[in-house]
C-alpha positions, -999 to +999 in steps of 0.1 A: +290+320+037+292+288+057+254+287+059+251+296+022+271+265+014+253+242+039+219+252+026+228+254-011+203+230-028+229+217-052+253+209-023+225+192-004+216+172-035+252+160-039+255+150-003+222+131-004+232+115-037+266+104-023+249+088+007+224+071-015+251+057-037+271+045-007+243+027+009+224+010-018+220+032-050+222+018-085+258+030-087+284+036-061+288+012-032+268-007-006+277-022+027+272-059+032+278-079+064+289-115+072+305-134+100+338-115+096+322-081+096+311-053+073+325-049+038+320-022+011+309-037-022+306-017-055+271-016-068+283-025-102+289-061-089+262-086-085+282-107-062+283-100-024+305-100+006+315-136+007+325-136-029+345-104-024+364-120+005+371-151-016+383-130-044+409-114-021+419-146-004+423-169-034+445-151-060+461-184-070+457-197-105+443-166-124+416-189-137+382-177-123+348-193-126+339-172-156+364-191-176+341-221-174+306-208-184+294-244-185+300-246-148+281-214-142+252-228-163+252-259-142+250-239-110+220-220-124+203-253-131+210-266-096+197-235-079+166-235-102+159-271-093+162-264-056+139-234-058+113-254-077+115-283-052+113-259-022+082-241-036+064-274-043+070-284-007+057-251+006+091-239+018+094-210-006+068-185-017+057-191-052+062-155-062+097-155-048+104-188-065+094-173-098+119-145-094+146-169-084+139-191-114+139-161-137+172-150-122+186-185-127+176-184-163+193-150-167+225-164-152+222-195-174+221-172-205+256-160-197+246-125-191+263-124-157+294-146-163+317-116-155+304-116-119+317-151-112+351-140-100+363-166-075+395-185-084+390-222-093+416-230-067+401-223-033+399-236+003+366-244+019+356-273-004+338-250-029+319-228-004+332-197-022+320-209-055+286-218-041+283-184-024+293-167-056+264-184-073+240-177-044+249-140-042+247-133-080+214-151-083+200-133-053+210-099-065+197-106-100+164-117-085+163-085-064+168-064-094+140-082-112+118-075-082+126-038-084+148-039-053+183-028-047+213-051-047+220-062-012+184-058+000+186-094+012+155-092+034+135-098+002+158-125-013+187-138+007+217-158-008+216-183+021+180-182+033+164-185-001+188-193-029+207-219-007+175-232+009+176-270+016+212-271+003+248-271+014+279-264-006+286-301+000+257-312-023+251-282-046+288-278-056+295-315-065+262-317-083+271-287-105+305-304-112+287-336-122+264-317-146+294-298-161+314-330-166+284-347-182+280-319-207+317-316-214+320-353-221+291-351-245+309-323-264+342-343-263+325-374-278+315-354-308+351-347-316+359-384-312+333-391-339+349-363-360+384-378-357+373-414-361+354-405-393+384-386-407+406-417-402+379-439-417+378-418-449+416-421-452+413-459-446+390-461-476+412-438-497+443-459-489+428-494-490+449-504-520+482-488-509+505-518-501+531-510-474+554-527-449+542-533-414+568-528-387+574-542-352+601-529-328+607-503-355+620-531-377+604-545-409+577-571-402+552-582-429+531-564-455+498-547-449+479-518-465+480-482-454+442-484-453+444-512-427+467-490-406+444-461-408+414-483-401+432-493-369+435-457-359+399-451-366+386-480-346+410-472-317+396-437-314+360-449-317+365-475-290+373-448-265+337-434-269+324-464-250+347-458-220+337-421-220+301-431-220+307-452-189+324-423-172+296-400-183+270-423-168+287-421-134+282-383-135+244-389-135+244-398-098+243-367-076+239-361-039+213-333-038+196-334-005+226-345+014+232-310+027+262-310+050+273-346+053+246-368+038+221-368+066+198-343+049+197-319+079+176-288+073+159-303+043+123-316+039+118-354+039+105-353+004+131-328-009+154-353-026+125-367-046+113-333-057+147-319-065+156-350-085+125-345-106+131-308-111+168-314-120+157-339-147+131-316-161+155-286-162+185-303-176+168-329-198+191-356-185+183-385-162+201-374-131+193-394-100+199-388-063+222-415-048+205-440-025+232-435+001+239-398+005+265-405+033+284-425+008+279-401-021+290-369-004+327-377+000+327-401-030+350-393-059+341-422-082+328-400-110+359-378-110+382-409-110+362-425-137+364-395-160+401-390-153+409-426-159+390-426-193+408-395-203+442-408-194+437-441-213+424-423-244+452-397-242+478-424-241+463-440-273+459-407-291+495-398-283+507-431-298+487-424-330+503-389-332+537-404-329+529-429-356+519-401-379+551-383-372+572-415-379+553-424-411+558-389-425+594-386-414+619-374-439+610-363-465+641-377-481+658-396-453+630-410-433+601-434-437+580-409-457+551-432-465+526-404-460+526-366-463+511-345-436+496-311-446+522-283-445+508-259-419+537-235-414+574-230-419+593-253-395+626-235-389+641-201-383+674-213-398+667-243-421+649-231-453+622-254-466+618-274-434+582-282-425+574-298-391+545-321-381+532-294-358+497-307-354+506-342-341+532-325-319+508-301-302+481-329-298+508-351-282+516-324-257+479-321-247+479-359-242+509-358-220+493-330-199+462-351-194+482-382-185+500-362-158+468-345-145+453-379-137+477-381-108+464-348-095+428-361-095+438-394-079+457-376-051+428-352-046+404-381-043+426-400-019+432-370+004+396-364+014+389-373+050+357-386+067+324-372+055+337-347+029+364-343+003+378-307+006+399-311-025+371-312-051+380-277-064+413-289-079+397-321-092+371-300-110+396-275-124+418-303-136+390-323-153+374-292-169+407-281-183+416-316-196+382-321-212+383-287-229+419-291-241+413-326-255+381-315-273+401-287-290+430-310-297+410-338-314+392-313-335+425-297-346+440-331-354+410-341-375+406-309-395+441-296-398+460-329-401+442-361-409+418-347-435+448-335-455+471-366-454+482-381-487+500-413-494+533-419-512+520-451-529+551-461-549+574-455-520+552-477-498+553-505-524+590-503-529+596-508-492+576-541-494+595-554-524+629-549-510+621-559-475+636-590-459+603-593-440+589-611-471+608-641-460+581-647-434+558-656-462+584-682-475+587-699-441+558-724-446+573-736-478+611-737-472+612-740-434+624-717-406+661-726-409+663-719-447+642-688-442+666-675-415+697-682-437+681-664-466+671-634-445+706-630-431+723-633-465+698-609-481+705-583-454+743-588-456+744-586-494+715-562-500+696-588-521+660-597-524+648-628-504+628-641-534+659-640-557+679-659-531+653-686-527+653-692-564+691-691-566+694-718-540+669-740-557+644-739-528+616-725-550+610-717-586+605-681-598+568-687-604+563-702-569+581-672-553+561-647-572+528-664-562+539-667-525+552-631-520+527-612-541+521-583-517+483-581-522+479-617-511+499-612-479+476-587-461+450-613-449+448-649-438+451-675-466+455-712-470+489-726-479+494-727-517+497-763-530+522-766-558+524-795-582+556-816-577 
């Protein structure tokens, strides 16, 4: 019976199939080897042994590379540019180059995002991320060649995909590309928000209201002027973002380990720069000093600084919208924000300014994250900054959140704002701030006395000026006509 089992064709087939699956079949597992030793990898995965170790070692944030497909696309472009340059220099067989480039295109398409499993927080200055890309691209290329995953003698993650590179130049270059593209997307939402405020500025151009300083009545203006200020403030930030984006165009491809270019061809930097420009369509250029560029964090600091500045301004605008809409009965209530949802589980009828609130929270997050980027930049030592992973994660998250927040603010809040025109005008007419307009005609001392009495007795400053014989009714009406107080004007000359 023993021999019947051993020589049973079905049993033999199962044993052979199991061995095939274990050591390189299209399903099952394969054995891969690295410095640490052998490791069994499921054949359903396109990543290899180094990625598998990183997946086990860095279970930190729960945010893996696949959460940022733009980053994966950037890596695909970097690796394609490297393969193109290497082939042109005779370092890579043209047939193999074609398979690698095709694999990079496949990865760029998003088809293999699920196989980028390394946590964004990692030690090793991004080596695990770089190897995740190298291994996936190598195994995709092998599959295109009709080979099995892990048959690295035909296409190796280090020898071929990483040829003429180091993590220390490929990784930051991919970050720069990702930042450039995310800033471009963000700037589109700045245009969206600025245009929304501009439309409201035109709609509210004839709505007279009271301006305020130190939360106290100041002088008249129009609601349109206020919203035009919001629009231009938002639009100005685009210029700062452009400067930050421009810094991302400088990359350190060809630096390899520390900037000396060890293990790369003398003409590699020139060729990879050309390839990177052709593949991305953007004018990336290799730094003139790769020793400087490799540990340099200027681009990250520039992006973070621009985001912090803009977030501070956006948060201020959101707070202004909340103040102007406060009430509705016992607040300023000069504008109405769109009602998006019920505001209380206990107070019937209450509606909260939820959109400015959530955008404000995003801004506070970004302001705080700037400190993280600064500390990460400062903490790098000598020829490399090992803390780039946290800087990349922080900036990617901040850029994505701000992009979503500004779009939300424009579409779900600003577009639906309406003005309480009569309430705005009534604030102007009863405000003691109008006394500022009387000052050139009756003097500072008289104006101060009138302002104090008007406030104490709840009277209008114009009525008091007439009552005290300082001005006639006709003169007062001409001086404090709200529409004439919203721009510079010459002093009115009255006949004596």
